[in-house]
DRENDO-757787 format. One record per residue (C-alpha): y, z, x; residue in three letters; residue number from 0. Coordinates in Angstrom, 3 decimals. Layout:
residues N
+----------+----------+----------+------+-----+
!       c2 !       c3 !       c1 ! rest !  nr !
+----------+----------+----------+------+-----+
!        Y !        Z !        X !  ALA ! NUM !
...
+----------+----------+----------+------+-----+
END
This chain:
residues 298
+----------+----------+----------+------+-----+
!       c2 !       c3 !       c1 ! rest !  nr !
+----------+----------+----------+------+-----+
!   76.919 !   47.218 !  139.393 !  TYR !   0 !
!   78.874 !   50.208 !  138.078 !  PHE !   1 !
!   81.519 !   47.993 !  136.468 !  GLN !   2 !
!   78.837 !   45.880 !  134.798 !  ARG !   3 !
!   76.684 !   48.711 !  133.437 !  HIS !   4 !
!   78.911 !   51.799 !  133.125 !  TYR !   5 !
!   82.382 !   52.436 !  131.695 !  PRO !   6 !
!   83.079 !   54.524 !  134.817 !  ARG !   7 !
!   81.261 !   55.742 !  137.922 !  GLN !   8 !
!   78.227 !   57.833 !  136.897 !  PRO !   9 !
!   77.876 !   61.359 !  138.268 !  GLU !  10 !
!   75.389 !   61.945 !  141.082 !  ASN !  11 !
!   74.417 !   64.934 !  143.161 !  TRP !  12 !
!   72.295 !   65.190 !  146.297 !  PHE !  13 !
!   70.779 !   68.143 !  148.096 !  TYR !  14 !
!   70.675 !   67.605 !  151.865 !  TRP !  15 !
!   68.429 !   69.973 !  153.882 !  PRO !  16 !
!   68.457 !   69.769 !  157.671 !  ASP !  17 !
!   65.405 !   67.548 !  158.126 !  ILE !  18 !
!   66.171 !   67.350 !  161.864 !  TYR !  19 !
!   66.101 !   71.129 !  162.292 !  ALA !  20 !
!   65.777 !   72.078 !  165.950 !  GLY !  21 !
!   66.670 !   68.652 !  167.312 !  LEU !  22 !
!   70.018 !   68.319 !  169.057 !  ALA !  23 !
!   71.634 !   65.114 !  170.250 !  HIS !  24 !
!   75.264 !   64.713 !  171.316 !  SER !  25 !
!   77.276 !   65.995 !  168.345 !  TYR !  26 !
!   74.404 !   67.466 !  166.266 !  LYS !  27 !
!   73.746 !   71.224 !  166.601 !  PRO !  28 !
!   70.166 !   72.486 !  166.384 !  ARG !  29 !
!   70.727 !   73.831 !  162.886 !  GLN !  30 !
!   72.975 !   72.426 !  160.162 !  LEU !  31 !
!   73.630 !   74.270 !  156.908 !  PRO !  32 !
!   72.012 !   72.769 !  153.816 !  ASP !  33 !
!   74.527 !   70.844 !  151.725 !  ARG !  34 !
!   75.125 !   69.792 !  148.131 !  ILE !  35 !
!   77.079 !   66.562 !  147.743 !  GLU !  36 !
!   78.499 !   65.507 !  144.392 !  MET !  37 !
!   80.343 !   62.360 !  143.347 !  SER !  38 !
!   81.731 !   61.152 !  140.009 !  ASN !  39 !
!   84.806 !   59.391 !  138.598 !  ALA !  40 !
!   87.002 !   62.455 !  139.202 !  GLN !  41 !
!   86.075 !   63.769 !  142.637 !  PHE !  42 !
!   83.723 !   63.755 !  145.623 !  HIS !  43 !
!   82.750 !   67.115 !  147.098 !  SER !  44 !
!   80.538 !   68.500 !  149.866 !  VAL !  45 !
!   79.322 !   72.123 !  149.744 !  HIS !  46 !
!   77.747 !   73.986 !  152.670 !  GLU !  47 !
!   74.972 !   76.519 !  152.165 !  ASP !  48 !
!   76.252 !   79.803 !  150.751 !  GLY !  49 !
!   79.909 !   78.755 !  150.426 !  ALA !  50 !
!   81.588 !   79.001 !  147.022 !  VAL !  51 !
!   84.479 !   76.662 !  147.838 !  LEU !  52 !
!   83.668 !   73.064 !  148.860 !  PRO !  53 !
!   83.879 !   72.173 !  152.545 !  ARG !  54 !
!   85.315 !   68.772 !  151.621 !  PHE !  55 !
!   86.943 !   67.789 !  148.319 !  LEU !  56 !
!   88.527 !   64.440 !  147.515 !  TRP !  57 !
!   90.461 !   63.894 !  144.281 !  ASP !  58 !
!   89.558 !   60.435 !  142.961 !  TYR !  59 !
!   92.262 !   60.601 !  140.270 !  THR !  60 !
!   95.012 !   60.637 !  142.920 !  ARG !  61 !
!   95.933 !   57.207 !  144.386 !  PRO !  62 !
!   95.902 !   56.878 !  148.164 !  TRP !  63 !
!   96.850 !   54.094 !  150.546 !  SER !  64 !
!   96.003 !   55.432 !  153.997 !  GLU !  65 !
!   94.040 !   53.098 !  156.295 !  PRO !  66 !
!   90.281 !   53.542 !  156.246 !  VAL !  67 !
!   90.160 !   53.923 !  160.040 !  TRP !  68 !
!   92.801 !   56.387 !  161.138 !  ASP !  69 !
!   93.095 !   56.678 !  164.932 !  ASP !  70 !
!   93.576 !   60.416 !  165.348 !  GLN !  71 !
!   92.414 !   61.294 !  168.833 !  ARG !  72 !
!   92.831 !   65.031 !  168.237 !  ALA !  73 !
!   89.833 !   65.001 !  165.887 !  ILE !  74 !
!   87.780 !   62.452 !  167.874 !  ARG !  75 !
!   86.748 !   64.457 !  170.930 !  ARG !  76 !
!   83.136 !   63.343 !  171.458 !  LYS !  77 !
!   82.435 !   59.650 !  172.002 !  PHE !  78 !
!   85.312 !   58.749 !  169.669 !  GLY !  79 !
!   83.499 !   60.281 !  166.673 !  LEU !  80 !
!   85.244 !   62.533 !  164.172 !  VAL !  81 !
!   84.199 !   66.177 !  164.496 !  GLU !  82 !
!   83.760 !   67.587 !  160.956 !  PRO !  83 !
!   84.833 !   71.114 !  161.920 !  GLU !  84 !
!   88.268 !   69.752 !  162.937 !  LEU !  85 !
!   88.951 !   68.076 !  159.585 !  LEU !  86 !
!   91.334 !   69.602 !  157.074 !  ASN !  87 !
!   93.310 !   68.522 !  154.017 !  ALA !  88 !
!   96.111 !   67.026 !  156.129 !  ARG !  89 !
!   94.314 !   65.027 !  158.819 !  ASN !  90 !
!   91.384 !   63.635 !  156.802 !  CYS !  91 !
!   91.484 !   60.042 !  155.551 !  VAL !  92 !
!   91.695 !   59.859 !  152.594 !  PRO !  93 !
!   93.565 !   63.138 !  152.256 !  ARG !  94 !
!   91.588 !   66.017 !  150.793 !  MET !  95 !
!   92.577 !   68.569 !  148.156 !  VAL !  96 !
!   94.396 !   71.423 !  149.893 !  ASP !  97 !
!   92.351 !   74.618 !  149.426 !  LEU !  98 !
!   94.286 !   76.708 !  151.966 !  ASP !  99 !
!   94.913 !   80.183 !  150.536 !  GLY ! 100 !
!   92.311 !   79.713 !  147.787 !  VAL ! 101 !
!   89.650 !   82.439 !  147.600 !  THR ! 102 !
!   86.508 !   82.538 !  145.474 !  ALA ! 103 !
!   83.390 !   84.656 !  144.981 !  ALA ! 104 !
!   80.246 !   84.481 !  142.833 !  VAL ! 105 !
!   78.058 !   87.370 !  141.693 !  GLU ! 106 !
!   74.810 !   87.616 !  139.705 !  PHE ! 107 !
!   73.920 !   90.134 !  137.014 !  GLN ! 108 !
!   70.166 !   89.982 !  136.260 !  PRO ! 109 !
!   69.131 !   90.064 !  132.595 !  GLN ! 110 !
!   65.676 !   90.599 !  130.984 !  PRO ! 111 !
!   65.365 !   86.852 !  130.330 !  GLN ! 112 !
!   67.919 !   85.290 !  132.625 !  GLY ! 113 !
!   71.033 !   85.983 !  134.660 !  VAL ! 114 !
!   74.794 !   86.236 !  134.108 !  ILE ! 115 !
!   76.906 !   84.427 !  136.699 !  ILE ! 116 !
!   80.537 !   85.419 !  137.278 !  ARG ! 117 !
!   82.793 !   83.267 !  139.412 !  ALA ! 118 !
!   86.176 !   84.641 !  140.416 !  ARG ! 119 !
!   88.919 !   82.531 !  141.982 !  LEU ! 120 !
!   92.494 !   83.036 !  143.097 !  ASP ! 121 !
!   94.705 !   80.053 !  143.911 !  THR ! 122 !
!   98.372 !   79.870 !  144.954 !  PRO ! 123 !
!   98.750 !   76.413 !  143.352 !  ARG ! 124 !
!   97.450 !   74.256 !  140.496 !  ASP ! 125 !
!   94.215 !   72.433 !  141.332 !  LEU ! 126 !
!   92.427 !   69.426 !  139.845 !  PRO ! 127 !
!   88.750 !   69.634 !  138.895 !  ALA ! 128 !
!   87.233 !   72.162 !  141.293 !  LEU ! 129 !
!   83.432 !   72.466 !  141.752 !  PRO ! 130 !
!   82.272 !   75.912 !  142.914 !  LEU ! 131 !
!   78.956 !   76.377 !  144.721 !  GLY ! 132 !
!   76.420 !   78.780 !  143.174 !  VAL ! 133 !
!   73.553 !   79.382 !  145.622 !  TRP ! 134 !
!   70.056 !   80.860 !  145.295 !  ARG ! 135 !
!   70.051 !   81.680 !  141.605 !  ILE ! 136 !
!   67.101 !   84.096 !  141.064 !  PRO ! 137 !
!   65.440 !   81.981 !  138.343 !  LEU ! 138 !
!   62.686 !   79.391 !  138.068 !  GLN ! 139 !
!   64.221 !   75.884 !  137.882 !  PRO ! 140 !
!   61.623 !   74.817 !  135.303 !  GLU ! 141 !
!   62.732 !   75.777 !  131.805 !  GLY ! 142 !
!   66.070 !   77.191 !  132.932 !  CYS ! 143 !
!   68.886 !   76.429 !  130.481 !  ARG ! 144 !
!   72.473 !   77.400 !  129.780 !  VAL ! 145 !
!   72.378 !   80.109 !  127.094 !  ALA ! 146 !
!   76.143 !   80.635 !  127.046 !  GLN ! 147 !
!   78.490 !   78.181 !  128.798 !  PRO ! 148 !
!   81.582 !   79.244 !  130.707 !  ALA ! 149 !
!   84.829 !   78.494 !  128.894 !  GLU ! 150 !
!   86.823 !   75.868 !  130.781 !  GLY ! 151 !
!   83.925 !   74.917 !  133.051 !  ALA ! 152 !
!   80.567 !   73.148 !  133.004 !  ARG ! 153 !
!   77.411 !   73.947 !  134.956 !  PHE ! 154 !
!   75.452 !   71.332 !  136.931 !  VAL ! 155 !
!   71.933 !   72.442 !  137.859 !  ARG ! 156 !
!   70.830 !   71.625 !  141.420 !  VAL ! 157 !
!   67.288 !   72.125 !  142.740 !  VAL ! 158 !
!   66.331 !   72.117 !  146.425 !  ASP ! 159 !
!   63.161 !   70.073 !  146.692 !  GLY ! 160 !
!   62.189 !   71.644 !  150.029 !  SER ! 161 !
!   62.091 !   75.265 !  148.780 !  THR ! 162 !
!   62.166 !   75.076 !  144.974 !  GLY ! 163 !
!   65.307 !   77.229 !  144.989 !  ASN ! 164 !
!   67.703 !   76.874 !  142.070 !  LEU ! 165 !
!   71.378 !   76.303 !  142.862 !  HIS ! 166 !
!   74.268 !   74.873 !  140.888 !  GLY ! 167 !
!   77.849 !   73.670 !  140.752 !  LEU ! 168 !
!   80.307 !   75.238 !  138.330 !  LEU ! 169 !
!   82.897 !   72.513 !  137.720 !  VAL ! 170 !
!   86.176 !   74.120 !  136.629 !  CYS ! 171 !
!   88.669 !   71.671 !  135.109 !  ASP ! 172 !
!   91.566 !   72.181 !  135.398 !  PRO ! 173 !
!   92.451 !   75.237 !  137.495 !  VAL ! 174 !
!   96.022 !   76.529 !  136.996 !  PRO ! 175 !
!   97.749 !   78.674 !  139.582 !  LYS ! 176 !
!   96.702 !   82.345 !  139.538 !  GLY ! 177 !
!   93.546 !   84.436 !  139.165 !  SER ! 178 !
!   90.624 !   83.261 !  137.012 !  HIS ! 179 !
!   87.121 !   84.394 !  136.050 !  THR ! 180 !
!   84.378 !   82.215 !  134.571 !  TRP ! 181 !
!   81.295 !   83.803 !  133.015 !  THR ! 182 !
!   78.108 !   81.793 !  132.519 !  LEU ! 183 !
!   74.745 !   82.955 !  131.158 !  GLN ! 184 !
!   71.493 !   81.207 !  132.126 !  LEU ! 185 !
!   68.154 !   81.809 !  130.469 !  GLN ! 186 !
!   64.866 !   81.452 !  132.332 !  GLY ! 187 !
!   62.043 !   83.143 !  134.168 !  ARG ! 188 !
!   62.794 !   85.321 !  137.171 !  SER ! 189 !
!   62.041 !   83.972 !  140.672 !  ARG ! 190 !
!   62.951 !   85.368 !  144.075 !  ALA ! 191 !
!   64.689 !   82.609 !  146.095 !  PRO ! 192 !
!   62.840 !   81.426 !  149.187 !  LEU ! 193 !
!   64.615 !   81.784 !  152.545 !  GLU ! 194 !
!   63.633 !   78.767 !  154.680 !  PRO ! 195 !
!   65.279 !   79.925 !  157.938 !  ILE ! 196 !
!   63.315 !   82.391 !  160.074 !  PHE ! 197 !
!   63.147 !   83.899 !  163.566 !  ARG ! 198 !
!   60.407 !   84.995 !  165.901 !  VAL ! 199 !
!   61.930 !   87.599 !  168.211 !  GLY ! 200 !
!   65.113 !   86.698 !  170.079 !  ASP ! 201 !
!   63.859 !   83.425 !  171.565 !  ALA ! 202 !
!   62.523 !   81.286 !  168.692 !  VAL ! 203 !
!   64.061 !   80.034 !  165.473 !  ARG ! 204 !
!   62.440 !   78.054 !  162.666 !  GLY ! 205 !
!   62.923 !   76.182 !  159.422 !  ARG ! 206 !
!   60.274 !   75.917 !  156.676 !  MET ! 207 !
!   59.790 !   73.174 !  154.097 !  PHE ! 208 !
!   57.628 !   73.705 !  151.015 !  GLN ! 209 !
!   56.460 !   70.500 !  149.339 !  ARG ! 210 !
!   55.780 !   70.042 !  145.625 !  ALA ! 211 !
!   52.141 !   69.290 !  146.518 !  SER ! 212 !
!   51.805 !   72.815 !  147.925 !  GLY ! 213 !
!   51.812 !   71.678 !  151.557 !  GLU ! 214 !
!   53.963 !   73.757 !  153.887 !  THR ! 215 !
!   55.529 !   72.555 !  157.128 !  THR ! 216 !
!   57.790 !   74.364 !  159.581 !  ALA ! 217 !
!   59.817 !   73.356 !  162.623 !  TYR ! 218 !
!   60.294 !   75.805 !  165.491 !  VAL ! 219 !
!   62.622 !   75.606 !  168.487 !  TRP ! 220 !
!   64.130 !   77.684 !  171.269 !  LEU ! 221 !
!   67.371 !   79.533 !  170.751 !  GLU ! 222 !
!   70.163 !   77.963 !  172.808 !  ASP ! 223 !
!   70.759 !   81.393 !  174.336 !  SER ! 224 !
!   67.115 !   81.755 !  175.419 !  SER ! 225 !
!   66.752 !   81.983 !  179.198 !  GLU ! 226 !
!   63.081 !   80.974 !  179.193 !  HIS ! 227 !
!   60.881 !   78.219 !  177.890 !  THR ! 228 !
!   57.359 !   79.246 !  176.982 !  GLY ! 229 !
!   54.546 !   79.253 !  174.443 !  THR ! 230 !
!   54.609 !   80.575 !  170.896 !  LEU ! 231 !
!   51.162 !   82.002 !  170.096 !  VAL ! 232 !
!   50.334 !   82.231 !  166.370 !  LEU ! 233 !
!   47.465 !   83.975 !  164.571 !  ARG ! 234 !
!   45.988 !   81.484 !  162.104 !  VAL ! 235 !
!   44.749 !   82.811 !  158.732 !  PRO ! 236 !
!   40.985 !   82.519 !  158.390 !  ALA ! 237 !
!   39.778 !   79.280 !  156.845 !  GLY ! 238 !
!   43.201 !   77.609 !  157.065 !  ARG ! 239 !
!   43.714 !   74.062 !  158.378 !  GLU ! 240 !
!   46.653 !   74.311 !  160.755 !  VAL ! 241 !
!   48.081 !   71.839 !  163.293 !  ASP ! 242 !
!   51.058 !   71.522 !  165.599 !  VAL ! 243 !
!   52.676 !   68.093 !  165.909 !  HIS ! 244 !
!   54.924 !   67.241 !  168.859 !  TYR ! 245 !
!   57.651 !   64.602 !  168.849 !  ASN ! 246 !
!   55.627 !   62.199 !  170.996 !  ASP ! 247 !
!   52.840 !   62.102 !  168.393 !  GLY ! 248 !
!   50.487 !   64.532 !  170.136 !  ARG ! 249 !
!   48.662 !   66.918 !  167.792 !  THR ! 250 !
!   46.760 !   70.125 !  168.628 !  GLU ! 251 !
!   44.605 !   72.504 !  166.586 !  GLN ! 252 !
!   43.944 !   76.251 !  166.891 !  PRO ! 253 !
!   41.319 !   77.672 !  169.252 !  ARG ! 254 !
!   39.572 !   80.962 !  168.531 !  ASP ! 255 !
!   41.968 !   81.637 !  165.678 !  GLY ! 256 !
!   45.101 !   81.159 !  167.810 !  LEU ! 257 !
!   47.542 !   78.242 !  167.774 !  LEU ! 258 !
!   49.583 !   77.710 !  170.930 !  GLN ! 259 !
!   52.913 !   75.939 !  170.460 !  VAL ! 260 !
!   54.653 !   74.869 !  173.681 !  VAL ! 261 !
!   58.466 !   75.047 !  173.543 !  LEU ! 262 !
!   60.681 !   73.627 !  176.264 !  ASP ! 263 !
!   63.845 !   71.575 !  176.693 !  ARG ! 264 !
!   62.140 !   68.172 !  176.778 !  THR ! 265 !
!   62.362 !   65.851 !  173.797 !  TRP ! 266 !
!   58.570 !   65.828 !  173.315 !  GLN ! 267 !
!   58.411 !   69.593 !  172.695 !  ARG ! 268 !
!   61.948 !   70.345 !  171.600 !  GLN ! 269 !
!   61.174 !   70.925 !  167.902 !  SER ! 270 !
!   57.437 !   70.755 !  167.124 !  PRO ! 271 !
!   56.224 !   70.826 !  163.529 !  MET ! 272 !
!   53.583 !   73.293 !  162.329 !  ILE ! 273 !
!   51.611 !   72.317 !  159.232 !  THR ! 274 !
!   49.630 !   74.693 !  157.024 !  GLY ! 275 !
!   51.527 !   77.957 !  157.602 !  MET ! 276 !
!   54.464 !   79.567 !  155.804 !  THR ! 277 !
!   57.361 !   81.263 !  157.563 !  ALA ! 278 !
!   55.923 !   84.704 !  156.779 !  ALA ! 279 !
!   52.506 !   83.690 !  158.163 !  GLU ! 280 !
!   54.089 !   82.314 !  161.337 !  ILE ! 281 !
!   56.059 !   85.509 !  161.891 !  GLN ! 282 !
!   53.055 !   87.787 !  161.288 !  ALA ! 283 !
!   51.621 !   88.646 !  164.684 !  GLY ! 284 !
!   53.463 !   85.839 !  166.498 !  ALA ! 285 !
!   54.070 !   86.367 !  170.218 !  VAL ! 286 !
!   56.365 !   84.332 !  172.468 !  PHE ! 287 !
!   55.033 !   84.152 !  176.028 !  GLU ! 288 !
!   57.825 !   83.107 !  178.427 !  PRO ! 289 !
!   57.095 !   80.656 !  181.217 !  ALA ! 290 !
!   57.244 !   81.865 !  184.800 !  VAL ! 291 !
!   60.586 !   80.195 !  185.477 !  PHE ! 292 !
!   63.819 !   80.358 !  183.438 !  PRO ! 293 !
!   64.659 !   77.372 !  181.230 !  ALA ! 294 !
!   67.308 !   76.256 !  183.751 !  THR ! 295 !
!   64.942 !   76.563 !  186.740 !  GLY ! 296 !
!   62.645 !   74.059 !  188.412 !  PHE ! 297 !
+----------+----------+----------+------+-----+
END
């Protein structure tokens, strides 16, 4: 399709939130960092939430001939599957761009009608096109534009559909050995970024999703370190339609202004979804009532 309709592979980016927040199975932890994934004719990169440098970076302009399936048992510890945290530039197939010794940082300077972004990088070697992650830009995505581009780099706007937060990738091409600074100015309306991850005390964690329709959903689950299962009791705002949905399809509504959310280690109640309340509303007045027995008891 690409060869028939495009002179080269078109550029695409994806924003991947952890839609299975709270659920754990085999190799998946209960919480994964949000990711930006970008692919074009030059490179393929994966960026984890908050990190300036990409977690994975493949240079598509460099030929490679390694086998697709590389039997490296040192990185296949669970059920023969590759563990991402064990991958590096030398053992990945195809080989990744070596970013060892490379350091980078991004800072914001708010302006009356926008923000100045400065990205600083130090590299001990020449690098091909390098995309840098710019997270939680304090501007509204709608109407935001580049007022002054960064010399030697281009900015790719990225919007998280689950929070409305504005992010971006600053693609620097090329990057010679040494220290570098890129300065970019964006123009737009101010907006405080939304933090989707929240906690209720020491026992409960959560992740909120805010839909474009205005609907808000949140998943809650027990901390792995929690010694007790129990019930999360929430105070429901007056006049609000709120429900809790369990993994087996069971749904419950509030009673007398309180919503009781049962949390235990079973699949049915491992990561229930709450509809109709924001993270701040869940945290306000929430109480976790531990069960009589510890989570590892009978």
